C-alpha positions as CSV (number, residue, x, y, z in Angstrom):
1,X,-12.5,-17.6,-11.2
2,X,-15.3,-16.7,-13.7
3,X,-16.0,-13.3,-15.2
4,X,-19.1,-12.9,-17.2
5,X,-19.4,-16.7,-17.3
6,X,-16.0,-17.0,-18.9
7,X,-13.4,-19.1,-17.0
8,X,-10.1,-17.4,-16.0
9,X,-7.6,-20.2,-15.4
10,X,-5.2,-20.6,-12.6
11,X,-2.3,-21.0,-15.0
12,X,-2.7,-17.4,-16.3
13,X,-2.5,-16.2,-12.7
14,X,0.5,-18.3,-11.9
15,X,2.4,-17.1,-15.0
16,X,2.0,-13.4,-14.1
17,X,2.5,-14.0,-10.4
18,X,5.8,-15.9,-11.1
19,X,7.1,-12.9,-13.1
20,X,6.3,-10.5,-10.2
21,X,8.0,-12.8,-7.7
22,X,11.2,-12.6,-9.6
23,X,11.6,-8.9,-8.5
24,X,9.6,-8.4,-5.3
25,X,8.0,-10.1,-2.4
26,X,4.2,-10.2,-2.9
27,X,1.8,-12.7,-1.3
28,X,-0.7,-14.6,-3.4
29,X,-3.6,-12.9,-1.8
30,X,-2.1,-9.4,-2.4
31,X,-1.5,-10.1,-6.0
32,X,-5.0,-11.6,-6.5
33,X,-6.6,-8.3,-5.8
34,X,-4.5,-6.6,-8.5
35,X,-5.1,-9.5,-10.9
36,X,-8.8,-9.3,-10.5
37,X,-8.9,-5.6,-11.1
38,X,-6.6,-6.1,-14.2
39,X,-9.0,-8.7,-15.6
40,X,-12.1,-6.6,-14.9
41,X,-10.5,-3.8,-16.9
42,X,-9.9,-6.1,-19.9
43,X,-13.5,-7.5,-19.8
44,X,-15.0,-4.0,-19.5
45,X,-12.8,-2.7,-22.3
46,X,-14.0,-5.4,-24.6
47,X,-17.6,-4.8,-23.6
48,X,-17.1,-1.2,-24.6
49,X,-15.6,-2.2,-27.9
50,X,-12.1,-0.8,-27.2
51,X,-10.6,-3.9,-28.8
52,X,-12.1,-2.8,-32.1
53,X,-11.1,0.8,-31.9
54,X,-8.5,2.6,-34.1
55,X,-6.4,3.3,-31.0
56,X,-6.1,-0.4,-30.2
57,X,-5.3,-1.4,-33.8
58,X,-2.7,1.4,-34.1
59,X,-1.0,0.4,-30.8
60,X,-0.9,-3.3,-31.8
61,X,0.7,-2.4,-35.1
62,X,3.3,-0.2,-33.3
63,X,4.1,-3.0,-30.9
64,X,4.6,-5.5,-33.8
65,X,6.9,-3.1,-35.5
66,X,8.9,-2.6,-32.3
67,X,9.3,-6.4,-31.8
68,X,10.7,-6.8,-35.3
69,X,13.1,-3.9,-35.2
70,X,16.5,-4.8,-33.7
71,X,16.8,-1.4,-32.2
72,X,13.3,-1.5,-30.7
73,X,14.7,-3.3,-27.7
74,X,17.0,-1.5,-25.2
75,X,19.6,-3.4,-23.4
76,X,19.0,-1.1,-20.4
77,X,16.0,1.0,-19.6
78,X,15.3,3.0,-16.5
79,X,12.1,4.8,-15.6
80,X,12.4,7.7,-13.2
81,X,9.1,8.4,-11.3
82,X,9.3,11.9,-9.7
83,X,7.2,14.0,-7.5
84,X,8.7,17.5,-7.9
85,X,9.3,19.7,-4.9
86,X,10.5,23.3,-4.8
87,X,13.6,24.1,-2.8
88,X,11.5,26.1,-0.2
89,X,9.0,23.3,0.4
90,X,8.9,20.4,2.8
91,X,9.1,16.8,1.6
92,X,6.5,15.1,3.7
93,X,3.6,15.2,1.2
94,X,5.9,14.2,-1.7
95,X,7.1,11.2,0.4
96,X,3.5,10.2,1.2
97,X,2.6,10.1,-2.5
98,X,5.7,8.2,-3.5
99,X,5.3,5.8,-0.6
100,X,1.9,4.9,-1.9
101,X,3.4,4.4,-5.4
102,X,6.0,2.1,-3.8
103,X,3.5,0.1,-1.8
104,X,1.4,-0.4,-5.0
105,X,4.4,-1.6,-6.9
106,X,5.2,-3.9,-4.0
107,X,1.9,-5.7,-4.5
108,X,2.8,-6.4,-8.1
109,X,0.8,-3.6,-9.7
110,X,1.8,-2.6,-13.2
111,X,3.8,0.7,-13.1
112,X,1.6,2.1,-15.9
113,X,-1.5,1.5,-13.9
114,X,0.0,3.0,-10.8
115,X,1.2,6.1,-12.6
116,X,-2.1,6.6,-14.5
117,X,-3.9,6.9,-11.1
118,X,-1.9,10.0,-10.1
119,X,-3.3,13.2,-11.7
120,X,-1.1,15.6,-9.7
121,X,0.8,17.8,-12.3
122,X,3.9,17.6,-10.1
123,X,4.2,13.8,-10.7
124,X,6.0,12.7,-13.8
125,X,7.7,9.7,-15.4
126,X,10.6,9.8,-17.7
127,X,12.5,7.0,-19.5
128,X,16.3,7.0,-19.7
129,X,18.3,4.8,-22.0
130,X,21.6,6.6,-21.4
131,X,22.6,6.1,-17.8
132,X,25.1,8.9,-17.9
133,X,22.2,11.4,-18.1
134,X,21.0,10.3,-14.6
135,X,21.6,12.6,-11.6
136,X,24.2,11.5,-9.1
137,X,21.5,10.5,-6.6
138,X,19.7,8.5,-9.2
139,X,22.9,6.6,-10.3
140,X,23.6,5.8,-6.6
141,X,20.1,4.3,-6.2
142,X,20.3,2.5,-9.5
143,X,23.5,0.7,-8.3
144,X,21.5,-0.8,-5.4
145,X,19.0,-2.5,-7.8
146,X,20.3,-5.9,-8.7
147,X,18.9,-7.2,-12.0
148,X,15.6,-5.6,-12.5
149,X,13.1,-4.1,-10.1
150,X,12.6,-0.8,-8.4
151,X,14.0,1.4,-5.7
152,X,12.6,2.7,-2.5
153,X,11.6,6.4,-2.5
154,X,14.6,8.7,-2.3
155,X,15.4,12.4,-2.5
156,X,17.2,14.2,-5.3
157,X,17.5,18.0,-6.1
158,X,14.2,17.8,-8.1
159,X,12.1,16.0,-5.5
160,X,11.2,12.5,-4.3
161,X,11.9,9.7,-6.8
162,X,11.5,6.0,-7.5
163,X,13.6,4.2,-10.1
164,X,12.2,1.2,-12.2
165,X,14.9,-0.8,-13.9
166,X,14.4,-3.1,-16.9
167,X,16.9,-5.4,-18.7
168,X,16.6,-7.3,-22.0
169,X,14.5,-10.1,-20.4
170,X,12.1,-7.7,-18.7
171,X,11.6,-5.6,-21.8
172,X,10.7,-8.7,-23.7
173,X,8.3,-9.7,-21.0
174,X,6.8,-6.3,-21.0
175,X,6.3,-6.3,-24.8
176,X,5.5,-9.9,-25.4
177,X,3.7,-11.1,-22.3
178,X,-0.1,-10.6,-22.6
179,X,0.6,-7.6,-24.8
180,X,-2.9,-7.3,-26.2
181,X,-4.4,-7.3,-22.7
182,X,-1.9,-4.7,-21.6
183,X,-2.9,-2.4,-24.5
184,X,-6.6,-2.8,-23.6
185,X,-5.9,-2.0,-19.9
186,X,-3.9,1.1,-21.0
187,X,-6.8,2.3,-23.2
188,X,-9.3,1.5,-20.4
189,X,-7.2,3.7,-18.0
190,X,-7.2,6.6,-20.5
191,X,-11.0,6.4,-21.0
192,X,-11.9,6.1,-17.3
193,X,-9.4,8.2,-15.5
194,X,-11.9,11.0,-15.1
195,X,-14.6,8.7,-13.8
196,X,-12.2,7.2,-11.2
197,X,-9.9,10.1,-10.2
198,X,-12.0,13.2,-10.2
199,X,-14.0,14.8,-7.4
200,X,-15.8,18.0,-6.3
201,X,-15.4,20.0,-3.1
202,X,-19.0,18.8,-2.3
203,X,-17.9,15.2,-2.7
204,X,-15.0,15.8,-0.2
205,X,-17.1,17.6,2.3
206,X,-19.7,14.7,2.3
207,X,-16.9,12.1,2.5
208,X,-15.4,13.9,5.5
209,X,-18.8,14.2,7.2
210,X,-19.6,10.5,7.0
211,X,-16.0,9.4,7.9
212,X,-15.2,12.2,10.4
213,X,-14.0,9.8,13.2
214,X,-11.4,8.3,10.9
215,X,-9.5,11.6,10.8
216,X,-9.0,11.9,14.6
217,X,-5.5,13.0,15.4
218,X,-3.3,11.1,17.8
219,X,-2.0,14.4,19.2
220,X,-3.6,17.9,19.7
221,X,-3.3,20.4,16.9
222,X,-3.4,24.2,16.9
223,X,-4.9,26.0,13.8
224,X,-3.7,29.5,13.5
225,X,-0.4,31.3,13.7
226,X,2.5,32.6,15.8
227,X,3.2,36.3,15.5
228,X,6.6,37.6,16.5
229,X,6.6,41.4,17.1
230,X,8.4,44.1,19.1
231,X,6.4,44.3,22.3
232,X,3.1,43.6,24.1
233,X,1.6,46.9,23.0
234,X,2.3,46.1,19.4
235,X,0.9,42.6,19.9
236,X,-2.5,44.1,21.0
237,X,-2.7,46.3,18.0
238,X,-1.7,43.5,15.6
239,X,-4.2,41.1,17.1
240,X,-7.0,43.6,16.7
241,X,-6.2,44.0,13.0
242,X,-5.8,40.3,12.2
243,X,-8.4,38.4,14.3
244,X,-11.2,38.8,11.8
245,X,-9.2,38.0,8.7
246,X,-8.4,34.6,7.2
247,X,-4.9,33.3,8.0
248,X,-3.7,33.5,4.5
249,X,-4.3,37.2,4.5
250,X,-2.3,38.0,7.7
251,X,1.1,38.4,6.2
252,X,-0.1,40.7,3.4
253,X,-2.1,42.8,5.8
254,X,0.9,43.3,8.1
255,X,3.0,44.4,5.2
256,X,0.4,46.9,4.2
257,X,0.1,48.2,7.8
258,X,3.9,48.3,8.3
259,X,4.3,50.8,5.4
260,X,2.2,53.3,7.3
261,X,3.2,52.4,10.9
262,X,6.4,50.5,12.0
263,X,4.4,49.3,15.0
264,X,3.2,46.5,12.7
265,X,6.6,45.3,11.9
266,X,6.3,41.5,12.7
267,X,7.0,38.0,11.5
268,X,4.1,35.5,11.0
269,X,4.1,31.6,11.0
270,X,0.7,30.1,10.1
271,X,-0.7,26.6,9.6
272,X,-1.6,23.5,11.6
273,X,0.8,22.8,14.5
274,X,0.9,19.5,16.2
275,X,2.3,19.4,19.7
276,X,6.0,18.9,19.4
277,X,6.3,20.7,16.0
278,X,6.8,24.3,17.0
279,X,8.4,25.4,20.2
280,X,6.4,28.7,20.4
281,X,3.0,26.9,20.0
282,X,4.1,24.2,22.5
283,X,4.8,26.9,25.1
284,X,2.0,29.4,24.4
285,X,-0.8,26.9,23.6
286,X,0.1,23.5,25.0
287,X,2.0,24.9,28.0
288,X,5.0,22.7,27.7
289,X,8.7,23.3,26.9
290,X,10.3,26.7,26.3
291,X,11.6,28.9,23.5
292,X,14.2,31.5,22.7
293,X,12.7,34.8,21.5
294,X,13.5,36.0,18.0
295,X,16.4,38.5,18.1
296,X,14.6,41.4,16.4
297,X,11.1,40.3,17.5
298,X,11.3,39.5,21.2
299,X,7.6,39.3,21.9
300,X,5.5,36.3,20.6
301,X,1.8,35.6,20.7
302,X,-0.6,33.1,19.1
303,X,-3.8,33.8,17.2
304,X,-6.2,30.9,16.3
305,X,-7.8,28.0,18.0
306,X,-6.9,24.6,19.5
307,X,-8.5,21.7,17.7
308,X,-7.5,19.1,20.1
309,X,-7.9,15.7,18.3
310,X,-10.6,16.5,15.8
311,X,-10.2,18.5,12.5
312,X,-12.3,21.6,12.3
313,X,-13.1,21.2,8.6
314,X,-12.4,18.8,5.7
315,X,-9.9,21.4,4.5
316,X,-7.8,20.6,7.6
317,X,-7.0,17.1,6.3
318,X,-7.4,17.9,2.6
319,X,-4.5,16.0,1.1
320,X,-5.1,12.8,3.1
321,X,-8.9,13.1,2.4
322,X,-8.4,13.3,-1.4
323,X,-6.3,10.2,-1.4
324,X,-8.8,8.3,0.8
325,X,-11.7,9.5,-1.3
326,X,-10.1,8.3,-4.5
327,X,-9.2,4.9,-2.9
328,X,-12.8,4.4,-1.7
329,X,-14.3,5.6,-4.9
330,X,-12.1,3.1,-6.8
331,X,-13.0,0.3,-4.5
332,X,-16.8,0.9,-5.0
333,X,-16.3,1.2,-8.8
334,X,-14.7,-2.2,-9.1
335,X,-17.1,-3.8,-6.7
336,X,-19.9,-2.6,-9.0
337,X,-18.0,-4.1,-12.0
338,X,-17.7,-7.4,-10.1
339,X,-21.5,-7.4,-9.8
340,X,-22.1,-6.5,-13.4
341,X,-19.8,-9.3,-14.6
342,X,-21.2,-11.8,-12.0
343,X,-17.6,-12.6,-10.9
344,X,-17.3,-16.0,-9.2
345,X,-14.1,-16.5,-7.1
346,X,-12.7,-19.8,-6.1
347,X,-10.3,-18.5,-3.5
348,X,-9.4,-22.0,-2.1
349,X,-7.6,-22.7,-5.4
350,X,-5.0,-20.0,-4.5
351,X,-3.8,-22.2,-1.7
352,X,-2.2,-24.4,-4.4
353,X,0.1,-21.6,-5.5
354,X,3.4,-21.7,-3.7
355,X,5.1,-18.5,-2.5
356,X,7.7,-18.8,-5.3
357,X,4.9,-18.6,-7.9
358,X,4.8,-22.2,-9.0
359,X,2.9,-25.4,-8.0
C-alpha cells in the first residue's frame, strides 16, 4: 500500500505477520486491519513531530541501554492482565471486557495497544519475572501456554485475567523488531487516548437514538424489582411508598420506614431481569414457572415495567453502548486518517501471503 505517497512494502507486512503466526492463528485479512492502523499511527506521529520530541529521544536511549545491559533481558517474563472484581459482584461484565481483549490479541494486535484502549480503573497490567509470586490459578494457566503466547480469560480470586508469556526470543523481538516504530506508536497512544476513548452522556444518548434497533433484546426484559414482604396488606403499603421513587432509592427508603413501622420489613431485588434469570419475575411478570416463597417473607410482588424486546433508555444498555460507541468512534477516526494520508491499498497482493506468513 501507499500512505501519504510513501510505499509500504509487502516484506514489512510479511515479517510482522510471520512473528504473529508463531503464537496465534490469525488470517492475513485480519492482521492487515491491525497493520494499517499501526502504520497510520506511525505516519501521524511523525506528522505531529513526535519523532523529534524529548519523550521519543529519552525512550530510544533507554531502549539502547537495555539492549546493551546483560540483565536488561529476562529469561522469562509474564504479563498479567486483570479486570478486578469484588467478591460480592458477578463476573459477566469482567468476562466481556477480557473476551474483547482476548479477541484483539487473537488478531495479532500489540498487547500495549490493546491495553491502552481500556480506561476502566479496574483494568490493570503487571509484569512478573519471578514465577513463584504468581497466584495458584495463574501458575496453572501459565503451564498451559507452550513457548510464548497468551491464555484465554480465566478467573482468580482478584478477578478475570489473561496471561501473556514471553521468552528470550520474544523479548528480543519486542525490543529489537521495529523498536523505533513501536515507541512512536506508544507515544501516539498516549497523546490521543482522550480523543479516541472519551465520551459524554449526550454522545451516548445520540448514539443510542441513531442505533436503537441494534440493541433489541432476544428475550423480554423486566425493569424494576421484586419485593418480598410479610403479607398482601404490607405489599399495598410498600408499593404506595415506593412507586414514585427511583429504584436505587427503594432499599434505603424501606430501611427508613422499617425503623418506625415493622410493616415495612421487606427484602428488595432490583435491576433488569431477562426471562429465565429470576424465578419470581418469571412467575409474576412472564407468567411461567413457579417459585418457593422466602422463609421470613412469604409474600412477593413486582414493581416496575416490562420492556419486552426494546431498551427503555440508553442507560439500560450502558456498558455495551460505551464499548460500541468507542469502537465506532475509533473506526471513524482511522477512516478519516486514511483520507488525510490518501491511503492506497493493493489488497490483491495479500493473496501472495501464505497462511504460515511466508511466500
